[in-house]
C-alpha positions in Angstrom: 32.7 8.4 -3.7 32.7 11.9 -2.2 30.6 14.8 -3.5 32.5 17.1 -6.0 32.5 20.9 -5.9 33.1 22.9 -9.1 35.5 25.2 -7.3 38.7 24.5 -9.1 40.0 26.3 -12.1 41.7 24.4 -14.9 45.4 23.4 -14.5 48.3 25.6 -15.4 47.9 27.6 -18.6 50.7 30.1 -18.7 53.4 30.5 -16.1 56.4 32.4 -15.1 59.6 30.6 -15.9 60.7 28.3 -13.1 64.2 29.4 -11.9 66.6 26.4 -12.1 69.2 25.5 -9.5 72.5 27.2 -10.0 75.6 28.2 -8.1 77.0 31.7 -7.7 80.6 32.5 -6.8 80.7 32.0 -3.1 76.9 31.6 -2.7 74.7 28.6 -3.0 71.4 29.8 -4.6 69.4 26.6 -4.3 70.0 23.3 -2.6 69.5 19.6 -3.6 65.8 18.7 -3.7 64.3 16.4 -1.1 64.2 12.6 -1.7 67.7 12.0 -3.0 68.3 9.8 0.1 66.2 9.0 3.1 66.9 11.2 6.1 68.9 9.4 8.8 67.3 9.6 12.2 69.3 10.6 15.2 70.1 7.8 17.6 69.7 9.9 20.7 67.6 13.0 21.6 68.9 16.5 21.1 66.0 17.7 23.1 65.0 15.2 25.7 61.3 14.4 26.7 60.3 16.4 29.8 60.1 13.9 32.7 56.7 13.8 34.4 58.3 14.7 37.7 59.2 18.1 36.2 55.7 18.8 34.9 54.1 22.0 36.2 50.4 22.9 36.1 50.9 24.4 32.6 52.3 21.1 31.4 49.5 19.0 32.9 46.9 21.4 31.5 48.2 20.7 28.0 48.4 16.9 28.5 44.7 17.0 29.5 43.7 19.4 26.7 45.2 17.2 24.0 44.4 13.8 25.4 42.4 13.1 22.3 45.7 12.3 20.6 46.4 9.6 23.1 48.7 9.2 26.1 51.6 11.6 26.0 54.4 9.9 24.1 58.1 10.9 23.6 57.2 13.3 20.9 54.5 15.1 23.0 56.8 15.2 26.1 59.6 16.6 24.0 57.4 19.5 22.8 56.4 20.1 26.5 60.0 21.5 26.9 58.4 24.5 25.2 54.7 24.4 26.2 53.7 27.1 23.7 55.0 24.8 20.9 52.4 22.2 22.0 49.7 24.8 21.5 51.0 25.5 18.0 51.5 22.0 16.8 48.9 19.8 18.4 45.5 21.2 17.4 46.1 20.6 13.7 47.7 17.2 14.3 44.6 16.1 16.3 42.2 17.4 13.7 44.1 15.8 10.8 44.6 12.4 12.5 41.2 12.2 14.2 38.6 14.6 12.8 39.1 15.5 9.2 36.8 14.7 6.3 39.0 11.8 5.1 38.3 8.2 6.1 40.6 7.1 8.9 42.4 4.6 6.6 43.1 7.4 4.1 44.6 9.6 6.8 46.9 6.8 8.0 48.1 6.0 4.4 49.1 9.7 4.0 50.7 10.0 7.4 52.6 6.8 7.1 53.9 7.7 3.6 55.0 11.1 4.9 56.8 9.5 7.9 58.5 7.1 5.5 59.6 9.8 3.1 61.2 11.8 6.0 62.7 8.7 7.8 60.7 9.5 10.9 60.8 6.5 13.2 58.7 8.1 15.9 55.8 9.0 13.6 56.0 5.7 11.7 55.8 3.6 14.8 52.9 5.5 16.3 50.9 5.5 13.1 51.7 2.0 12.1 50.0 0.9 15.4 47.0 3.1 14.6 46.8 1.7 11.0 46.8 -1.8 12.5 43.8 -1.0 14.6 42.0 0.0 11.4 42.5 -3.4 9.9 45.6 -2.7 7.8 47.9 -5.8 7.9 51.6 -5.7 8.5 52.1 -6.4 4.8 49.9 -3.5 3.8 51.7 -1.2 6.2 55.0 -2.2 4.8 53.7 -1.6 1.2 53.2 2.1 2.2 57.0 2.3 2.4 57.2 0.5 -1.0 55.2 3.3 -2.6 52.4 3.8 -5.1 53.5 1.1 -7.5 53.4 -1.7 -5.0 50.1 -3.2 -5.9 47.7 -0.6 -4.5 44.3 0.0 -5.9 44.1 3.3 -7.9 42.5 5.5 -5.1 45.2 4.5 -2.6 48.0 4.8 -5.2 46.9 8.3 -5.9 47.1 9.3 -2.2 50.6 7.9 -2.1 51.6 9.8 -5.2 50.2 13.0 -3.7 52.5 12.6 -0.7 55.5 11.9 -2.9 54.8 14.9 -5.2 54.4 17.3 -2.3 57.5 16.0 -0.7 59.8 16.2 -3.7 58.3 19.0 -5.7 56.5 21.1 -3.1 53.5 21.0 -5.4 51.0 18.6 -7.0 51.0 17.7 -10.7 47.9 18.4 -12.8 47.4 14.7 -13.4 47.3 13.8 -9.7 45.1 16.8 -8.9 42.6 16.0 -11.5 42.3 12.4 -10.3 41.8 13.6 -6.7 39.3 16.3 -7.8 37.2 13.7 -9.5 36.9 11.8 -6.3 37.0 14.4 -3.6 35.1 17.7 -2.9 37.0 20.8 -1.8 37.1 19.9 1.9 38.5 16.4 1.3 41.1 17.8 -1.1 42.3 20.3 1.3 42.3 17.8 4.2 44.4 15.4 2.0 47.0 18.1 1.1 47.2 19.5 4.7 47.6 16.0 6.1 50.8 15.6 4.1 51.9 19.1 4.8 51.4 19.2 8.6 52.9 15.7 9.1 55.9 17.0 7.0 56.1 19.8 9.6 56.0 17.2 12.5 58.5 14.9 10.8 61.0 17.7 10.4 60.3 18.8 14.0 60.8 15.3 15.5 63.8 14.5 13.3 65.7 17.6 14.4 64.9 17.2 18.1 65.9 13.6 17.9 62.6 12.2 19.1 62.9 8.4 19.7 60.1 5.9 19.3 58.5 4.9 22.5 59.5 1.5 23.9 57.1 -1.2 22.7 55.3 1.3 20.3 54.9 -1.2 17.5 56.3 -1.6 14.0 59.7 0.0 13.3 60.4 2.0 10.2 61.3 -0.7 7.6 65.0 -0.8 7.0 65.0 -3.2 4.1 62.7 -1.3 1.7 64.7 0.6 -1.0 64.2 4.3 -0.7 62.7 5.6 -3.9 60.7 8.7 -4.7 59.5 8.5 -8.3 57.6 11.5 -9.4 57.2 13.5 -12.6 59.4 16.6 -13.0 57.9 19.6 -11.3 55.5 21.5 -13.5 55.5 25.2 -14.0 53.8 27.4 -11.4 50.1 27.6 -11.9 48.9 30.8 -13.6 45.3 30.4 -12.3 44.2 29.2 -8.9 43.0 25.6 -8.5 41.2 26.6 -5.3 39.6 30.0 -6.3 39.1 32.2 -3.2 36.0 34.4 -3.1 36.5 38.1 -3.5 36.6 40.1 -0.3 38.9 41.7 2.2 42.3 40.3 3.0 45.0 38.6 1.0 44.5 35.5 -1.1 46.0 33.0 1.2 43.6 34.0 4.0 40.6 34.0 1.8 41.6 30.5 0.5 41.8 29.0 4.0 38.6 30.8 5.0 36.8 28.6 2.5 37.2 25.8 5.0 36.6 27.3 8.5 36.9 24.0 10.3 40.3 23.3 8.9 41.4 26.9 9.2 40.6 27.1 12.9 42.9 24.2 13.7 45.6 25.4 11.2 45.8 28.9 12.7 47.6 28.1 16.0 50.7 26.9 14.1 50.9 30.3 12.4 50.2 32.1 15.6 53.2 30.4 17.3 55.5 31.2 14.4 54.6 34.8 13.9 53.4 36.0 17.4 54.5 33.6 20.2 58.0 32.4 19.2 60.8 34.4 20.9 62.9 34.5 17.7 63.8 38.0 16.5 61.7 39.2 13.5 64.9 39.3 11.5 65.8 35.7 12.1 62.2 34.6 11.6 62.0 36.3 8.2 65.3 34.9 7.1 64.1 31.4 7.8 60.7 31.9 6.1 62.1 33.6 3.0 64.9 31.0 2.6 62.3 28.2 2.8 60.0 29.9 0.4 62.9 30.3 -2.1 63.9 26.6 -1.7 60.3 25.4 -2.1 59.7 27.7 -5.1 56.7 29.4 -3.5 56.7 32.9 -5.0 53.6 33.9 -3.1 55.2 33.1 0.2 58.3 35.0 -0.9 56.3 38.0 -2.0 54.3 38.3 1.2 57.4 38.1 3.5 59.4 40.5 1.4 56.4 42.8 1.4 53.3 43.4 3.5 53.4 40.5 5.9 57.1 40.1 6.8 58.5 43.4 5.7 61.9 42.0 5.2 63.7 45.2 4.4 62.4 46.9 7.6 64.4 44.2 9.4 67.6 45.0 7.5 67.3 42.2 5.1 68.1 42.4 1.4 66.0 39.7 -0.3 68.5 38.9 -3.0 71.1 37.9 -0.4 68.5 35.5 1.1 68.2 33.9 -2.3 72.0 33.7 -2.7 72.0 31.7 0.5 74.3 31.1 3.5 77.4 31.4 1.5 76.7 35.0 0.3 79.0 37.7 1.4 78.1 39.7 4.5 76.4 37.2 6.7 77.7 36.6 10.2 78.5 33.0 11.2 75.2 32.9 13.2 73.2 34.3 10.3 74.7 31.8 7.9 73.7 29.0 10.3 70.2 30.4 10.4 69.9 30.1 6.7 71.4 26.6 6.8 68.6 25.5 9.1 66.2 26.1 6.3 68.5 24.4 3.7 69.1 21.4 6.0 65.4 20.9 6.6 64.4 21.3 3.0 67.1 19.0 1.5 68.0 16.6 4.3 64.9 16.3 6.5 66.6 17.5 9.8 69.0 20.1 11.0 72.5 18.9 10.6 74.9 18.4 13.6 77.2 21.2 12.3 74.3 23.7 12.1 72.9 22.7 15.5 76.3 23.0 17.1 76.8 26.5 15.6 73.5 27.8 16.8 73.9 26.2 20.2 76.8 28.6 20.9 74.4 31.6 21.0 70.9 30.1 21.4 69.4 28.6 24.5 67.2 25.5 24.3 64.0 27.5 23.8 65.5 29.5 21.0 66.9 26.4 19.3 63.6 24.8 19.4 61.9 27.9 18.1 64.5 28.4 15.3 63.5 25.2 13.6 59.7 25.9 13.6 59.4 28.8 11.0 61.1 26.9 8.1 59.2 23.7 8.9 55.9 25.6 9.1 56.6 27.5 5.9 57.8 24.4 4.1 54.2 23.2 4.8 52.7 26.5 3.7 54.7 26.6 0.5 53.3 23.2 -0.4 49.8 24.4 0.3 50.2 27.6 -1.7 51.8 25.8 -4.7 49.2 23.0 -4.6 46.2 25.4 -4.5 47.7 27.8 -7.0 47.4 30.9 -4.7 48.1 33.8 -7.0 50.2 36.8 -6.4 48.6 40.0 -5.1 48.7 43.1 -7.3 52.1 44.8 -7.1 53.8 41.8 -5.3 57.6 41.6 -5.6 58.6 38.5 -7.5 61.6 36.2 -7.1 64.9 38.0 -7.9 66.8 37.0 -11.0 70.3 36.2 -9.7 73.4 36.9 -11.8 74.3 34.0 -14.1 70.8 32.5 -13.9 
């Protein structure tokens, strides 16, 4: 039993009405939620692993720096095609897989369930092997795919439900949160949520790049387990924070993550890559972030990137058209494809062949790789914001009310 901190406000009391999915004439406002079917992994890479013969000093430096995660596998060598992406993705992956406050077995249950939900064979095979070294049997590893109702004890079943709820609803139900808060302190709670969220990010990354499992890497993703994601309907947005940030300078999301400096320091490089290092234009970046925030029903994310953080209108973007989606009037074919990247990742777990082909006409490999990072990163952030109940700042612009909704 972990220590408990009295840092969490009660569950949702009052909430703004949750906008329901609807279609506009010529515009798709929201897309199918995740979990209707298991994402189907690509059979061949879109972005091939970088052969060792092509490694430069900057590649070797990163291999050495992140050696704690093990020998470079296909996934790592794929990210080496854009070395700065390694810097953005790997610090948090290593922290969550190796160093977090959770027990190693708890980490692997969450990671394996996240890999299963996303149909990620590369992540599943790597972490099934790691779980086996912790004493999990093949039958137990398979039961992760079968889900929370497959005979687990209550603590493990709750971890599996946490992963399922974050995946399907981009949030955590009051019931699941209360069970976890009775068992975990603040740091363990945040580590559990962020494990699901960052390995969602990695699953979407690897699926879209077509990362293949390494030869002889261990257990394959089970093919004969029915794909079921059974969760309660998404609850209304929280009207009070579950993780209450201290008063002080800066916006609420920053003050929330600052409560756990050790986690924050490993989380920050992902954000740095998206917002400062990536070569995407600010306009394209904000299109991707806002569309994912809309799909994930993260009003805080939406408000910050319409307003003080992303300043969407300064980049020539009208937020209501982002909400209307890739079919709205006025988008160029390239811009429609940009928005479809976010829709594909949210609903289908990887960028579709059609969207990838469209962007390949104008984006080089580095831009293609970069284009799929903001919506993946902000899918993870949306899940964090919703789970923690981060509240809007004074004067924030809320979701638009679309005609006919």
